ZAKOLZA-385130 format. One record per atom (N, C-alpha, C): x, y, z; atom name; chain; residue number from 1. Coordinates in steps of 0.2 Angstrom, whole numbers. Layout:
REM residues N
{{X,Y,Z},"CA","A",NUM}
...
END
This chain:
REM residues 253
{{431,601,703},"N","A",1}
{{431,595,699},"CA","A",1}
{{423,594,697},"C","A",1}
{{422,594,690},"N","A",2}
{{416,593,687},"CA","A",2}
{{412,587,689},"C","A",2}
{{406,587,691},"N","A",3}
{{403,581,692},"CA","A",3}
{{401,577,686},"C","A",3}
{{400,571,687},"N","A",4}
{{398,567,681},"CA","A",4}
{{391,569,678},"C","A",4}
{{387,572,682},"N","A",5}
{{381,575,680},"CA","A",5}
{{381,581,676},"C","A",5}
{{386,585,678},"N","A",6}
{{387,591,674},"CA","A",6}
{{390,590,667},"C","A",6}
{{395,585,667},"N","A",7}
{{398,582,661},"CA","A",7}
{{393,579,656},"C","A",7}
{{388,576,659},"N","A",8}
{{383,573,655},"CA","A",8}
{{378,578,652},"C","A",8}
{{377,583,656},"N","A",9}
{{373,589,654},"CA","A",9}
{{376,592,648},"C","A",9}
{{383,594,648},"N","A",10}
{{387,597,643},"CA","A",10}
{{386,593,636},"C","A",10}
{{387,586,637},"N","A",11}
{{387,581,631},"CA","A",11}
{{380,581,628},"C","A",11}
{{375,582,632},"N","A",12}
{{368,582,630},"CA","A",12}
{{367,588,626},"C","A",12}
{{369,594,628},"N","A",13}
{{368,600,625},"CA","A",13}
{{371,600,618},"C","A",13}
{{377,598,618},"N","A",14}
{{381,598,612},"CA","A",14}
{{378,593,607},"C","A",14}
{{375,588,609},"N","A",15}
{{371,583,605},"CA","A",15}
{{365,587,602},"C","A",15}
{{362,590,606},"N","A",16}
{{355,593,604},"CA","A",16}
{{357,599,599},"C","A",16}
{{362,603,600},"N","A",17}
{{364,608,596},"CA","A",17}
{{366,605,589},"C","A",17}
{{370,600,589},"N","A",18}
{{372,597,583},"CA","A",18}
{{367,594,579},"C","A",18}
{{362,591,583},"N","A",19}
{{356,588,580},"CA","A",19}
{{352,593,577},"C","A",19}
{{351,599,580},"N","A",20}
{{347,605,578},"CA","A",20}
{{350,607,572},"C","A",20}
{{356,609,571},"N","A",21}
{{359,611,565},"CA","A",21}
{{358,606,559},"C","A",21}
{{359,600,560},"N","A",22}
{{359,595,555},"CA","A",22}
{{352,595,553},"C","A",22}
{{347,595,557},"N","A",23}
{{340,595,556},"CA","A",23}
{{338,601,551},"C","A",23}
{{340,607,553},"N","A",24}
{{338,613,550},"CA","A",24}
{{341,613,543},"C","A",24}
{{347,611,542},"N","A",25}
{{351,610,535},"CA","A",25}
{{347,605,531},"C","A",25}
{{344,600,534},"N","A",26}
{{341,595,530},"CA","A",26}
{{334,598,527},"C","A",26}
{{331,603,531},"N","A",27}
{{325,606,529},"CA","A",27}
{{325,612,524},"C","A",27}
{{332,614,523},"N","A",28}
{{333,620,519},"CA","A",28}
{{333,618,511},"C","A",28}
{{330,623,507},"N","A",29}
{{330,621,500},"CA","A",29}
{{338,621,497},"C","A",29}
{{339,618,491},"N","A",30}
{{346,618,489},"CA","A",30}
{{348,625,487},"C","A",30}
{{355,626,487},"N","A",31}
{{357,633,485},"CA","A",31}
{{354,635,479},"C","A",31}
{{353,631,474},"N","A",32}
{{351,633,467},"CA","A",32}
{{344,636,467},"C","A",32}
{{340,635,473},"N","A",33}
{{333,638,473},"CA","A",33}
{{333,645,474},"C","A",33}
{{339,648,476},"N","A",34}
{{339,655,477},"CA","A",34}
{{344,659,472},"C","A",34}
{{345,655,467},"N","A",35}
{{349,658,461},"CA","A",35}
{{345,660,456},"C","A",35}
{{345,667,454},"N","A",36}
{{341,670,449},"CA","A",36}
{{345,670,442},"C","A",36}
{{342,666,438},"N","A",37}
{{345,666,431},"CA","A",37}
{{340,668,426},"C","A",37}
{{334,672,428},"N","A",38}
{{329,673,424},"CA","A",38}
{{331,679,419},"C","A",38}
{{334,684,421},"N","A",39}
{{335,690,417},"CA","A",39}
{{343,692,418},"C","A",39}
{{346,691,412},"N","A",40}
{{353,693,413},"CA","A",40}
{{354,700,412},"C","A",40}
{{358,704,417},"N","A",41}
{{359,711,416},"CA","A",41}
{{363,712,410},"C","A",41}
{{361,717,406},"N","A",42}
{{365,719,400},"CA","A",42}
{{372,722,401},"C","A",42}
{{376,721,397},"N","A",43}
{{383,724,398},"CA","A",43}
{{383,731,396},"C","A",43}
{{386,735,400},"N","A",44}
{{386,743,399},"CA","A",44}
{{394,744,400},"C","A",44}
{{397,747,394},"N","A",45}
{{404,749,395},"CA","A",45}
{{404,756,398},"C","A",45}
{{407,757,404},"N","A",46}
{{408,763,407},"CA","A",46}
{{411,768,402},"C","A",46}
{{410,775,403},"N","A",47}
{{413,780,399},"CA","A",47}
{{420,781,400},"C","A",47}
{{424,781,395},"N","A",48}
{{431,783,396},"CA","A",48}
{{433,790,394},"C","A",48}
{{437,793,398},"N","A",49}
{{440,800,397},"CA","A",49}
{{433,804,397},"C","A",49}
{{429,803,402},"N","A",50}
{{423,808,402},"CA","A",50}
{{418,806,397},"C","A",50}
{{418,801,393},"N","A",51}
{{413,800,388},"CA","A",51}
{{407,796,392},"C","A",51}
{{401,797,389},"N","A",52}
{{396,794,392},"CA","A",52}
{{396,786,391},"C","A",52}
{{392,783,395},"N","A",53}
{{392,775,395},"CA","A",53}
{{388,773,388},"C","A",53}
{{389,767,386},"N","A",54}
{{387,765,380},"CA","A",54}
{{379,765,379},"C","A",54}
{{375,765,384},"N","A",55}
{{368,765,383},"CA","A",55}
{{365,772,385},"C","A",55}
{{369,777,385},"N","A",56}
{{366,783,387},"CA","A",56}
{{363,787,381},"C","A",56}
{{358,791,382},"N","A",57}
{{355,795,377},"CA","A",57}
{{359,802,378},"C","A",57}
{{363,804,373},"N","A",58}
{{367,810,373},"CA","A",58}
{{362,816,371},"C","A",58}
{{361,821,376},"N","A",59}
{{357,827,374},"CA","A",59}
{{361,833,372},"C","A",59}
{{368,833,375},"N","A",60}
{{372,838,373},"CA","A",60}
{{379,836,373},"C","A",60}
{{383,835,367},"N","A",61}
{{390,833,367},"CA","A",61}
{{393,836,362},"C","A",61}
{{389,838,357},"N","A",62}
{{392,842,351},"CA","A",62}
{{388,848,349},"C","A",62}
{{390,852,345},"N","A",63}
{{386,858,343},"CA","A",63}
{{379,856,339},"C","A",63}
{{380,850,336},"N","A",64}
{{374,847,332},"CA","A",64}
{{368,845,337},"C","A",64}
{{370,844,343},"N","A",65}
{{365,842,348},"CA","A",65}
{{360,847,351},"C","A",65}
{{362,853,349},"N","A",66}
{{357,859,350},"CA","A",66}
{{350,858,347},"C","A",66}
{{350,854,342},"N","A",67}
{{344,852,338},"CA","A",67}
{{340,847,342},"C","A",67}
{{342,845,348},"N","A",68}
{{338,840,352},"CA","A",68}
{{334,844,357},"C","A",68}
{{335,851,357},"N","A",69}
{{331,855,362},"CA","A",69}
{{327,860,358},"C","A",69}
{{322,862,361},"N","A",70}
{{317,867,359},"CA","A",70}
{{314,871,364},"C","A",70}
{{311,877,363},"N","A",71}
{{307,881,368},"CA","A",71}
{{301,877,369},"C","A",71}
{{297,879,374},"N","A",72}
{{291,875,375},"CA","A",72}
{{286,876,370},"C","A",72}
{{286,881,366},"N","A",73}
{{281,882,360},"CA","A",73}
{{283,878,354},"C","A",73}
{{289,875,355},"N","A",74}
{{291,871,349},"CA","A",74}
{{296,874,344},"C","A",74}
{{298,880,346},"N","A",75}
{{302,884,342},"CA","A",75}
{{309,882,343},"C","A",75}
{{314,884,338},"N","A",76}
{{321,882,338},"CA","A",76}
{{324,887,344},"C","A",76}
{{329,884,347},"N","A",77}
{{331,887,353},"CA","A",77}
{{335,893,351},"C","A",77}
{{335,898,356},"N","A",78}
{{338,905,354},"CA","A",78}
{{344,906,359},"C","A",78}
{{346,900,363},"N","A",79}
{{352,901,367},"CA","A",79}
{{358,900,362},"C","A",79}
{{364,903,365},"N","A",80}
{{370,902,361},"CA","A",80}
{{373,895,361},"C","A",80}
{{374,893,355},"N","A",81}
{{377,886,354},"CA","A",81}
{{384,886,351},"C","A",81}
{{388,882,353},"N","A",82}
{{395,881,351},"CA","A",82}
{{400,877,354},"C","A",82}
{{404,873,351},"N","A",83}
{{409,869,354},"CA","A",83}
{{405,864,359},"C","A",83}
{{400,861,357},"N","A",84}
{{396,856,362},"CA","A",84}
{{394,860,368},"C","A",84}
{{393,866,368},"N","A",85}
{{390,870,374},"CA","A",85}
{{384,874,372},"C","A",85}
{{380,875,377},"N","A",86}
{{374,879,377},"CA","A",86}
{{375,884,382},"C","A",86}
{{374,891,380},"N","A",87}
{{374,896,385},"CA","A",87}
{{367,900,385},"C","A",87}
{{365,901,391},"N","A",88}
{{358,905,391},"CA","A",88}
{{359,912,388},"C","A",88}
{{354,914,385},"N","A",89}
{{353,921,382},"CA","A",89}
{{347,923,387},"C","A",89}
{{349,928,391},"N","A",90}
{{343,931,395},"CA","A",90}
{{337,933,391},"C","A",90}
{{332,931,394},"N","A",91}
{{325,933,391},"CA","A",91}
{{323,929,385},"C","A",91}
{{327,924,384},"N","A",92}
{{326,919,378},"CA","A",92}
{{321,913,380},"C","A",92}
{{319,913,387},"N","A",93}
{{315,908,390},"CA","A",93}
{{318,901,390},"C","A",93}
{{315,896,394},"N","A",94}
{{318,890,395},"CA","A",94}
{{318,886,389},"C","A",94}
{{322,880,389},"N","A",95}
{{322,876,384},"CA","A",95}
{{321,869,387},"C","A",95}
{{318,864,382},"N","A",96}
{{317,857,385},"CA","A",96}
{{319,852,379},"C","A",96}
{{320,846,381},"N","A",97}
{{322,841,377},"CA","A",97}
{{316,839,372},"C","A",97}
{{318,838,366},"N","A",98}
{{312,835,362},"CA","A",98}
{{310,828,364},"C","A",98}
{{315,824,367},"N","A",99}
{{313,818,369},"CA","A",99}
{{310,818,376},"C","A",99}
{{306,814,378},"N","A",100}
{{303,813,384},"CA","A",100}
{{306,808,389},"C","A",100}
{{306,809,395},"N","A",101}
{{309,804,400},"CA","A",101}
{{305,803,406},"C","A",101}
{{306,798,410},"N","A",102}
{{303,797,416},"CA","A",102}
{{309,796,421},"C","A",102}
{{309,790,424},"N","A",103}
{{315,789,429},"CA","A",103}
{{321,789,425},"C","A",103}
{{327,792,428},"N","A",104}
{{333,792,424},"CA","A",104}
{{339,793,429},"C","A",104}
{{345,791,426},"N","A",105}
{{351,793,428},"CA","A",105}
{{353,799,424},"C","A",105}
{{355,805,427},"N","A",106}
{{357,811,423},"CA","A",106}
{{364,813,425},"C","A",106}
{{368,814,419},"N","A",107}
{{374,818,420},"CA","A",107}
{{374,824,417},"C","A",107}
{{376,830,420},"N","A",108}
{{375,836,417},"CA","A",108}
{{381,841,420},"C","A",108}
{{384,845,416},"N","A",109}
{{389,849,418},"CA","A",109}
{{387,856,417},"C","A",109}
{{388,861,421},"N","A",110}
{{386,868,421},"CA","A",110}
{{392,872,424},"C","A",110}
{{391,879,422},"N","A",111}
{{396,884,423},"CA","A",111}
{{392,891,424},"C","A",111}
{{393,894,430},"N","A",112}
{{390,900,431},"CA","A",112}
{{395,906,428},"C","A",112}
{{392,912,426},"N","A",113}
{{396,917,423},"CA","A",113}
{{400,921,429},"C","A",113}
{{403,926,427},"N","A",114}
{{406,931,432},"CA","A",114}
{{400,934,436},"C","A",114}
{{401,933,443},"N","A",115}
{{396,936,447},"CA","A",115}
{{394,943,446},"C","A",115}
{{399,947,443},"N","A",116}
{{398,954,442},"CA","A",116}
{{393,955,437},"C","A",116}
{{391,950,433},"N","A",117}
{{386,951,428},"CA","A",117}
{{379,951,431},"C","A",117}
{{378,948,437},"N","A",118}
{{371,947,439},"CA","A",118}
{{370,951,445},"C","A",118}
{{364,951,447},"N","A",119}
{{361,955,453},"CA","A",119}
{{363,950,459},"C","A",119}
{{363,953,465},"N","A",120}
{{365,949,471},"CA","A",120}
{{361,943,472},"C","A",120}
{{354,943,471},"N","A",121}
{{350,938,473},"CA","A",121}
{{348,934,466},"C","A",121}
{{352,934,461},"N","A",122}
{{351,931,455},"CA","A",122}
{{358,929,452},"C","A",122}
{{362,927,455},"N","A",123}
{{369,925,453},"CA","A",123}
{{370,918,450},"C","A",123}
{{371,917,444},"N","A",124}
{{371,910,441},"CA","A",124}
{{365,906,442},"C","A",124}
{{359,909,442},"N","A",125}
{{353,906,443},"CA","A",125}
{{350,903,437},"C","A",125}
{{349,896,438},"N","A",126}
{{346,892,433},"CA","A",126}
{{343,886,437},"C","A",126}
{{342,881,433},"N","A",127}
{{339,874,436},"CA","A",127}
{{338,869,431},"C","A",127}
{{338,863,433},"N","A",128}
{{337,857,429},"CA","A",128}
{{330,854,432},"C","A",128}
{{325,854,427},"N","A",129}
{{318,852,430},"CA","A",129}
{{317,845,426},"C","A",129}
{{317,840,430},"N","A",130}
{{315,834,428},"CA","A",130}
{{308,833,427},"C","A",130}
{{306,830,421},"N","A",131}
{{299,830,418},"CA","A",131}
{{296,837,418},"C","A",131}
{{301,842,418},"N","A",132}
{{299,849,417},"CA","A",132}
{{295,852,423},"C","A",132}
{{296,848,429},"N","A",133}
{{292,850,435},"CA","A",133}
{{296,850,441},"C","A",133}
{{301,845,442},"N","A",134}
{{304,844,448},"CA","A",134}
{{311,847,448},"C","A",134}
{{313,853,451},"N","A",135}
{{319,857,450},"CA","A",135}
{{324,855,455},"C","A",135}
{{330,854,452},"N","A",136}
{{337,854,455},"CA","A",136}
{{340,860,453},"C","A",136}
{{341,864,459},"N","A",137}
{{343,871,458},"CA","A",137}
{{351,872,456},"C","A",137}
{{352,876,451},"N","A",138}
{{359,879,449},"CA","A",138}
{{359,886,452},"C","A",138}
{{365,887,455},"N","A",139}
{{366,894,458},"CA","A",139}
{{373,895,459},"C","A",139}
{{375,901,460},"N","A",140}
{{382,902,462},"CA","A",140}
{{383,902,469},"C","A",140}
{{385,897,472},"N","A",141}
{{385,896,479},"CA","A",141}
{{392,894,482},"C","A",141}
{{397,896,479},"N","A",142}
{{404,895,481},"CA","A",142}
{{405,898,488},"C","A",142}
{{406,894,493},"N","A",143}
{{408,896,500},"CA","A",143}
{{403,901,502},"C","A",143}
{{397,901,500},"N","A",144}
{{391,906,503},"CA","A",144}
{{393,913,501},"C","A",144}
{{397,915,496},"N","A",145}
{{398,922,495},"CA","A",145}
{{392,925,492},"C","A",145}
{{387,922,489},"N","A",146}
{{381,924,487},"CA","A",146}
{{376,922,492},"C","A",146}
{{372,927,495},"N","A",147}
{{367,925,500},"CA","A",147}
{{360,923,497},"C","A",147}
{{358,917,499},"N","A",148}
{{352,914,497},"CA","A",148}
{{349,909,502},"C","A",148}
{{343,908,503},"N","A",149}
{{340,903,507},"CA","A",149}
{{344,896,506},"C","A",149}
{{345,892,511},"N","A",150}
{{348,886,510},"CA","A",150}
{{345,881,505},"C","A",150}
{{338,881,505},"N","A",151}
{{335,876,500},"CA","A",151}
{{333,880,494},"C","A",151}
{{338,885,492},"N","A",152}
{{338,888,485},"CA","A",152}
{{345,889,483},"C","A",152}
{{350,886,486},"N","A",153}
{{357,886,484},"CA","A",153}
{{358,881,479},"C","A",153}
{{364,881,476},"N","A",154}
{{366,875,472},"CA","A",154}
{{365,868,475},"C","A",154}
{{362,864,471},"N","A",155}
{{361,857,474},"CA","A",155}
{{355,856,478},"C","A",155}
{{351,861,479},"N","A",156}
{{345,860,483},"CA","A",156}
{{339,858,478},"C","A",156}
{{334,854,481},"N","A",157}
{{328,853,477},"CA","A",157}
{{324,859,479},"C","A",157}
{{323,863,474},"N","A",158}
{{321,870,475},"CA","A",158}
{{315,871,480},"C","A",158}
{{316,874,485},"N","A",159}
{{311,876,491},"CA","A",159}
{{309,870,494},"C","A",159}
{{312,864,494},"N","A",160}
{{310,858,497},"CA","A",160}
{{316,855,501},"C","A",160}
{{322,854,498},"N","A",161}
{{327,851,502},"CA","A",161}
{{334,854,501},"C","A",161}
{{337,856,506},"N","A",162}
{{344,859,506},"CA","A",162}
{{349,854,505},"C","A",162}
{{354,855,502},"N","A",163}
{{359,849,501},"CA","A",163}
{{363,848,508},"C","A",163}
{{365,842,508},"N","A",164}
{{368,840,515},"CA","A",164}
{{375,844,516},"C","A",164}
{{378,845,510},"N","A",165}
{{384,850,511},"CA","A",165}
{{384,854,505},"C","A",165}
{{388,859,505},"N","A",166}
{{389,864,500},"CA","A",166}
{{396,862,496},"C","A",166}
{{395,859,490},"N","A",167}
{{401,856,486},"CA","A",167}
{{402,861,480},"C","A",167}
{{400,867,480},"N","A",168}
{{401,871,475},"CA","A",168}
{{408,873,473},"C","A",168}
{{410,873,467},"N","A",169}
{{416,876,464},"CA","A",169}
{{415,884,463},"C","A",169}
{{421,887,462},"N","A",170}
{{421,894,460},"CA","A",170}
{{417,896,454},"C","A",170}
{{415,902,454},"N","A",171}
{{411,904,448},"CA","A",171}
{{416,903,442},"C","A",171}
{{413,902,436},"N","A",172}
{{416,902,429},"CA","A",172}
{{421,896,429},"C","A",172}
{{419,890,433},"N","A",173}
{{422,884,432},"CA","A",173}
{{417,879,432},"C","A",173}
{{419,873,428},"N","A",174}
{{413,868,426},"CA","A",174}
{{412,864,433},"C","A",174}
{{406,863,434},"N","A",175}
{{404,858,439},"CA","A",175}
{{399,853,436},"C","A",175}
{{399,847,440},"N","A",176}
{{395,842,438},"CA","A",176}
{{389,840,443},"C","A",176}
{{384,838,440},"N","A",177}
{{378,835,443},"CA","A",177}
{{378,827,441},"C","A",177}
{{377,823,445},"N","A",178}
{{375,816,443},"CA","A",178}
{{369,814,448},"C","A",178}
{{364,813,444},"N","A",179}
{{357,812,448},"CA","A",179}
{{354,806,446},"C","A",179}
{{351,803,451},"N","A",180}
{{346,797,450},"CA","A",180}
{{339,800,452},"C","A",180}
{{335,800,447},"N","A",181}
{{328,803,448},"CA","A",181}
{{323,797,447},"C","A",181}
{{319,796,452},"N","A",182}
{{314,792,452},"CA","A",182}
{{307,795,451},"C","A",182}
{{304,794,445},"N","A",183}
{{298,798,444},"CA","A",183}
{{292,796,448},"C","A",183}
{{287,800,450},"N","A",184}
{{281,798,453},"CA","A",184}
{{277,793,449},"C","A",184}
{{273,789,453},"N","A",185}
{{269,784,450},"CA","A",185}
{{262,786,452},"C","A",185}
{{257,786,448},"N","A",186}
{{250,788,449},"CA","A",186}
{{246,781,448},"C","A",186}
{{240,781,452},"N","A",187}
{{235,776,452},"CA","A",187}
{{231,777,446},"C","A",187}
{{227,772,444},"N","A",188}
{{223,772,438},"CA","A",188}
{{217,778,439},"C","A",188}
{{216,779,445},"N","A",189}
{{211,785,447},"CA","A",189}
{{214,792,447},"C","A",189}
{{221,792,445},"N","A",190}
{{225,798,445},"CA","A",190}
{{227,801,451},"C","A",190}
{{226,797,457},"N","A",191}
{{229,799,463},"CA","A",191}
{{236,797,464},"C","A",191}
{{240,800,468},"N","A",192}
{{247,798,469},"CA","A",192}
{{248,791,472},"C","A",192}
{{252,787,469},"N","A",193}
{{253,780,472},"CA","A",193}
{{260,781,476},"C","A",193}
{{265,783,472},"N","A",194}
{{272,784,475},"CA","A",194}
{{275,791,473},"C","A",194}
{{278,794,478},"N","A",195}
{{281,801,476},"CA","A",195}
{{287,800,472},"C","A",195}
{{290,806,470},"N","A",196}
{{296,806,466},"CA","A",196}
{{302,806,472},"C","A",196}
{{308,803,470},"N","A",197}
{{314,803,474},"CA","A",197}
{{320,806,470},"C","A",197}
{{324,808,473},"N","A",198}
{{330,811,470},"CA","A",198}
{{337,810,474},"C","A",198}
{{342,807,471},"N","A",199}
{{349,806,474},"CA","A",199}
{{353,810,470},"C","A",199}
{{358,815,473},"N","A",200}
{{362,819,469},"CA","A",200}
{{369,819,471},"C","A",200}
{{374,819,467},"N","A",201}
{{381,820,468},"CA","A",201}
{{383,826,464},"C","A",201}
{{386,831,468},"N","A",202}
{{388,837,466},"CA","A",202}
{{395,837,466},"C","A",202}
{{399,838,460},"N","A",203}
{{406,837,460},"CA","A",203}
{{408,831,463},"C","A",203}
{{405,825,462},"N","A",204}
{{407,819,465},"CA","A",204}
{{405,818,472},"C","A",204}
{{402,823,475},"N","A",205}
{{400,823,483},"CA","A",205}
{{393,822,483},"C","A",205}
{{391,817,488},"N","A",206}
{{384,815,489},"CA","A",206}
{{381,821,493},"C","A",206}
{{376,824,490},"N","A",207}
{{373,830,493},"CA","A",207}
{{365,829,495},"C","A",207}
{{362,824,491},"N","A",208}
{{355,823,493},"CA","A",208}
{{355,815,492},"C","A",208}
{{352,812,497},"N","A",209}
{{352,805,498},"CA","A",209}
{{345,802,498},"C","A",209}
{{342,801,492},"N","A",210}
{{336,798,491},"CA","A",210}
{{330,802,494},"C","A",210}
{{330,808,493},"N","A",211}
{{325,812,496},"CA","A",211}
{{319,812,493},"C","A",211}
{{313,812,497},"N","A",212}
{{307,812,494},"CA","A",212}
{{304,819,492},"C","A",212}
{{302,820,486},"N","A",213}
{{300,826,484},"CA","A",213}
{{292,827,485},"C","A",213}
{{291,833,487},"N","A",214}
{{284,835,490},"CA","A",214}
{{279,836,484},"C","A",214}
{{282,837,478},"N","A",215}
{{278,839,472},"CA","A",215}
{{282,843,468},"C","A",215}
{{279,846,462},"N","A",216}
{{283,850,458},"CA","A",216}
{{285,856,461},"C","A",216}
{{290,859,458},"N","A",217}
{{293,866,460},"CA","A",217}
{{288,871,461},"C","A",217}
{{288,874,467},"N","A",218}
{{283,880,468},"CA","A",218}
{{287,886,471},"C","A",218}
{{287,892,468},"N","A",219}
{{291,897,471},"CA","A",219}
{{287,900,477},"C","A",219}
{{281,901,476},"N","A",220}
{{277,903,482},"CA","A",220}
{{271,898,483},"C","A",220}
{{270,896,489},"N","A",221}
{{265,891,491},"CA","A",221}
{{269,885,492},"C","A",221}
{{265,880,494},"N","A",222}
{{267,873,495},"CA","A",222}
{{265,868,490},"C","A",222}
{{270,864,488},"N","A",223}
{{270,859,482},"CA","A",223}
{{265,854,484},"C","A",223}
{{261,852,479},"N","A",224}
{{257,846,479},"CA","A",224}
{{257,842,472},"C","A",224}
{{256,836,472},"N","A",225}
{{256,832,466},"CA","A",225}
{{249,833,462},"C","A",225}
{{250,833,456},"N","A",226}
{{244,832,451},"CA","A",226}
{{246,827,446},"C","A",226}
{{241,824,444},"N","A",227}
{{242,818,439},"CA","A",227}
{{246,821,432},"C","A",227}
{{250,818,430},"N","A",228}
{{254,820,423},"CA","A",228}
{{256,813,420},"C","A",228}
{{258,814,414},"N","A",229}
{{261,808,410},"CA","A",229}
{{267,805,413},"C","A",229}
{{268,799,411},"N","A",230}
{{274,796,415},"CA","A",230}
{{280,797,411},"C","A",230}
{{280,801,406},"N","A",231}
{{286,803,402},"CA","A",231}
{{285,810,400},"C","A",231}
{{290,815,402},"N","A",232}
{{289,822,400},"CA","A",232}
{{296,825,398},"C","A",232}
{{297,830,395},"N","A",233}
{{304,833,393},"CA","A",233}
{{308,835,399},"C","A",233}
{{314,835,398},"N","A",234}
{{319,837,403},"CA","A",234}
{{320,845,401},"C","A",234}
{{319,849,407},"N","A",235}
{{319,856,405},"CA","A",235}
{{326,860,408},"C","A",235}
{{328,865,405},"N","A",236}
{{334,869,408},"CA","A",236}
{{331,876,408},"C","A",236}
{{332,879,414},"N","A",237}
{{328,885,416},"CA","A",237}
{{332,891,414},"C","A",237}
{{329,896,411},"N","A",238}
{{332,902,409},"CA","A",238}
{{330,907,415},"C","A",238}
{{334,910,419},"N","A",239}
{{332,914,424},"CA","A",239}
{{336,921,424},"C","A",239}
{{338,923,418},"N","A",240}
{{341,930,417},"CA","A",240}
{{349,929,418},"C","A",240}
{{352,924,419},"N","A",241}
{{359,923,420},"CA","A",241}
{{362,919,415},"C","A",241}
{{368,921,412},"N","A",242}
{{371,917,407},"CA","A",242}
{{375,911,409},"C","A",242}
{{371,906,412},"N","A",243}
{{374,900,414},"CA","A",243}
{{375,895,408},"C","A",243}
{{380,891,408},"N","A",244}
{{382,887,402},"CA","A",244}
{{381,880,404},"C","A",244}
{{380,876,399},"N","A",245}
{{379,869,400},"CA","A",245}
{{383,865,395},"C","A",245}
{{386,859,396},"N","A",246}
{{389,854,392},"CA","A",246}
{{388,847,395},"C","A",246}
{{390,842,390},"N","A",247}
{{390,835,392},"CA","A",247}
{{384,833,396},"C","A",247}
{{378,833,393},"N","A",248}
{{372,831,396},"CA","A",248}
{{370,824,393},"C","A",248}
{{369,819,397},"N","A",249}
{{367,813,395},"CA","A",249}
{{363,809,400},"C","A",249}
{{358,805,397},"N","A",250}
{{353,802,401},"CA","A",250}
{{353,794,400},"C","A",250}
{{353,790,406},"N","A",251}
{{351,783,405},"CA","A",251}
{{344,782,408},"C","A",251}
{{340,780,404},"N","A",252}
{{333,779,406},"CA","A",252}
{{333,773,411},"C","A",252}
{{329,773,416},"N","A",253}
{{328,768,421},"CA","A",253}
{{322,765,421},"C","A",253}
END
């Protein structure tokens, strides 16, 4: 049997709890205080039937879009163009977008050629270089049939981050990259303030989750940041293999 003192204690605790809740509620600001009405997010229509979203900058969708690219010396591209596709011509050198970008959402589709065309360590070898500096590797990596170091296979930040998983399709089939690239930020004295970051979906599979980049791509040696402009061209690498591209679009962030 509960004593009257214990019952009184329970009653007092309940009263204090209730009183405390009421008091705290009375000191909180109204719900409207945390409602943000300052900037209305713009409406973007998602792409239908693989079409880009309404606010995208289309860099490759038709044959005419080849004119949106050039070689680094400003000359007209010497890659093979047709049916909204671009195919690398070996020894023709890299191409870059005439328009410059910083942080972006990128969609890009690519296809490697018949592996018999290439050498063992250079099969389907290409890359997407954000700002012309930070490389997301393209390579023939289907089920590891081609040998290469893991941070050099398809979906790697070249020589920096191996992908979480290998999501590569068979050679000669179209594959997709969907990327969020956050450009580095530099201080007024040109020292690094914030490094670059990259998130990548390969064939709709998350393979890199907001990884920090150590600096621009380096084949030999260790990467380190150097000051550069806040917007630079997007670059597609020519590395001796007839890799093809299509459906490239960018949403600036």
